[in-house]
N, C-alpha and C positions, 0 to 999 in steps of 0.2 A: 615323815617328810615326804615317805612312799605313797601311805596312804591319800593325805592331800592333790599326789600327783595325778591319780589314780581318782579321784572326786570330781578334779578338774578336767582330767581326759576324758572324765562321763561326761562334765556336766557341758566342753566343748561341742562329744557328739548330737548331742542331745539337743542343742541349738542346731546343731550342720542339720539332722535330722527338717527339724522344725522346720527348717528355711526354707530347706527339698522340698518340702510335702506344700510349705505355701507358693512356692514358685511353679509347682507342679500345677498348683488349684486356678492359678493365674496367668499360668498359659493354655486349662486350659477353657479361662472364660476369653480370656484373645481370641480361641481360634473360634467359637461361639460365636464370638466378634463379628468375624469374617463374617460367617454365613450367615448374622444376622444383615449383612451390608450387601450381600449377593438379594439376598429375600426380599430387600427393601427393593433394590434396583430392578430386578425381573417378574416381579411374582406381585399378579392385582392386588385387589382388599378385597377378588371375589374370589384368589384362590386361583385364576389362572397363568401360564408361563407364558414368557417374550422370551420364546423359544431361538426367532432370529436375534437379539441382543445378546443373550446369557452364553451360545454357543459359540461365541468369540469371548469368551472375557474368561482369561488366564484362572481368574481366583477361584475358580471354584473346583482348579487341579490340583491348587496351593491345599488349598480344604480339604480336598484328597487325600492329598499327601502327609497334612497336617494325621487324619483320622489313620493313616495306616501304619505310622510311627507310636497310638499312643495304647495302652491301653488298659482299657476303663475296667480294670478287675479292680486298679488301682487309688479309682474314687471311692471312698471307705460312705459317702451318701449310697442310698438304694435309685434315689430320683436322681441323683445326676449321672448314674451308671445307664438308669431307662434315657433320660435324655438325651444322653449319649449314642446309645443306638437307635434311639427313633430318626436325630439325625445324620449319620453314617446309613439308613436306609432312604430315605430323601434325600441326600447328597449323593449318593452310588444310581441313584433312579434319575436326578438329574445328568450326570454325566451317560449311563449312558444314552438316555434320549440324543442329549446332546451331541456324543461321540457318532452315533448314524441317525443325525437330523437334513435334510427332513422325512417326516413318514410321517402317516395319520390314524397310526395307532403304535405304541407297545405288542400288540398283538403280531403287527407286523417281522418280530423279530425272532419270533418262537417256531424253530425246526419242528417241519411240521402240522403248523396253529396251535392253535388254545388248545383242543380234548386230543389230538395225538402226543403235545410236548406234554402236556399235564400226567395222560398215561405212563407215556414212555421217558418225562421227568427230562426236558429234551426244551424247555422254557426258558426262557431269558432270567426269567427267577433262580432255574437251576446252575448257569453258568459259574465257576468260579473266576466272575470279575470282579472281586469284593477282595480287597487288603485291609483287616484292621490288625495293629499289634507285626506288624513286615507277616502273618498268615494266612493265605487264602482263604474263603469261604465266598458262600452264592446268601443273592436276598433272601432267597428259603430259608439257610440255615437261620439269618438272624430274624423271622422274623417267624417261627415255625419252634425252632429251639432254642430260643434264645428270649426271644420278646416273649413270647404268649406264656411257656410252659416255665421260664422264672419270677416272671412279675405276675403273672396269673390281674391285670388290671382291664378287664374288656373297654376302657376307655381306648386304648393305642389303638385301635379298628379306623378311630375319629383323627387318628395323628396322624398315622401311615400312608403312602398314598405313590401309587402304583401308577404317577401322570394317565389316567384316566379322566375323565369325566365324572364316569357313575363317582370315583371315589373321592371321600369327604375335600373339600379343598385346601391345599396346598396353605399351610400359615404360613405369612410372610414377617416372621423371623425363627430365631431357634427356637428348639426346646432347654429347659435352664431349669436344672434339679430343683431350684427356690421357687419357683414359681410352677415348676411342674404340674401342680395340682390344679392350678388357674387355668391357664393353657388348657389343660385335658376338657376341665367341664366347659371352658367357653368354643373348644373345638366342637363336645355335644352338642352343644347347641344352636353353634351356628353350620353343622351338620343336617341337626333333626329340621331345623329349620326354612330348607331348601326342598321346597315342592317339587323340584325336577326330579330328585332321590327317593324323598319321603313326605305323606302326606295326611293328614288324620281326619278324618268325614266323623263326626259329632256327631251327626243325625242319624247316619246306617251305623253306626258302632264297628265302625274300617282303619286298620290303618296299610294304605301304601307303601311300604317299606323298602330298603335295596338291600340289594340281593346277600349286603355282607352279611347280615344279620341272618341269615340265610344258612346260607356260608359257615360261619362263626356261630351257630344258638348256642353251641353247649358252655360259650363264651360268656353269654349274658343273663344265661340261667337255665335252669334244670327242666324246666318247662313252660307253656309259652305266656304264664301270667305272672311267673316272676322276671319274663323279659322286658313284657308292657309295664311293668310295673320302678325294673331299672330305666328304658327307654323313656317314661313317665317323669324324672330328674331333671331332663333335658326339656320340657316343652313346655307350653306356657301354660301359667295355674288352673285356666280357666279345664285345659285340655287333658293337664298333670293330674286334677283331683275328678274327671269323669273316668279316667283308667285305672283312677284306683277304689272309688267305688265301688266297681263291679268290674276287673279284666274278666276274669269269663264268656260276657258278654257282645266280648272284641272280637271282632275277626280280624289275622292277617293275611294280606294276601302280599307280593313280594315283586315288585317293580323289576323292569328288563333295566339289563345291566348295562350303564353305556363304556361304550372299551376308546370309543372317540377319542386323541390326544387331549389334553387338559391345556391347548395352546390359547396365548390372546393374541387374537386376531388383530394387528394395529391398523 
């Protein structure tokens, strides 16, 4: 009899655990639905943001509050965790812009400007304006201490958006673990097809690349040829084959980064 009661108790506990796990995953999905709704309403197809409308919408603060109460380590899938961190980075960046709107550039928010702020760690990315699982942190910590070293996926550079036109376009849907690979690959194709940030001249074998590929060069490969081969997978087949045939003959030039606000002007 004691054995039966123990087994019943064990089964009940297991059922409760499974129920709570499923409930947590549903809640997580619902939170991403909220962010997708926000992005659908305020982000254009080319990745620009209607900040004039967004900064008045309380849904962003609701989503931020959900992020604050969420522990991403409890999600079993690495893709779920990575999707969470990308969404958190982008959502908090939107909140920072909205909290300081109107402005011309996120660089307006750095103490001492971009260069001095970077040296002395007084940029807006170094301020503890982010809260995850009720712990204060920074955007730089999310990008450089969590996403880059823990997940080691260079495609994240196609998804993290620092509110500048030089960034990849902000996707108008939230990232989700179940479709993250497709989303990141799509972002790579979109970003590398944007001639304002990346251009490939097959006549002269010159690649005019975003400064992102210079700043984070080691993320994309150990040398120039490895980086070009990585980039090639997101390019049209004709350009990609040209690069793959002889990446050594290609020359890379880096374009000046456009720090102006990624705002859609109605």
